[in-house]
N, C-alpha and C positions, 0 to 999 in steps of 0.2 A: 102218426100224424104226417100229413102231406106238406111238402115244402112249398111255400109261396115264392115265386120267382118273377122278376121283372126283366123284360127284354126291351132294350131301346137300341134301334139301329137305323140305317138309312131309309128303311121302309116305313117304320112307325114305332109305336109302343104297344106292348102286350103284357098283361098280368096273367100269369098262369098258376094253377094249383095242381101239381103233379103234371099229367099230360093234358089237362083240360084248360083251354083258354077261358079265363073268367071275363076279361075285358080287353078290347083292342081298338086301336085307331091307326090308320095310315096317315102319314104326313100330308098327302095330297087331299085328304078329307078335313084337315084341321081348320076349325073356324075360330076357336078361342082357347087361350091358356089362362088358367086362374090359379092363384095360390089361396087355399082355404085353411083357416085356422079355427081351432075349437078351444074350449077352456079345459080340456082333459089333461093337459100337461101340468107339471114337467115330467111326471113319471109314466105317462101314457102317450101314445102317438097323438099329436095335436096339430100337425102341419101336413098338408097334402097338395100335390100338384094335380090339377084337373085339366085334362085335354079333352075338348068337346068338338064334335063334328059340326060342320057348317049346317047340316040339316037338323041338328039338335037331337037326333035319334040315338046316338051312341057316343061313347068316349072311353077314356081310361083314367082312373084315379090311382096315383102313385104316392104311397106314404113316404115322407122324407127319411124315415128311419132306414129304408132300404137303399138310400142313396148317399150315405154319410161317410164312406171310407174310400180313400184313393181318388183317382180320376182317370177317365177314359172317354173318348168321343163316341165310342160305340162298344157295347158290351152286352153280355148276358149276366145279369146281376142277381145273385141269390144271397141270402143272409150270410153265408160263410165266405162269400167272395170278397176280394180286396179291391175291386174296381168300382167306379161310380159313373153313372151316366152324366154326360155333359149336355145341357140343353142349349142348343144353338139354333137360331132362326134359319 
């Protein structure tokens, strides 16, 4: 099984699976940030951060389960990590 990782840094946000970028967005392309919920909880992921580009052509969805431990303004966050991205405008 390949590890799903989230990277959030000064450049943007990326969701990767192994060495493959699944989704990404640079902050200079950001047009909208949304929080989306589903009725899948409480025992399944049901809250997601959605970062969408101004052109609407791409973006990055980050499950909140990958952001729940510790805190850091910039990090590489994997499930075993103890850091958490901090979302600052």
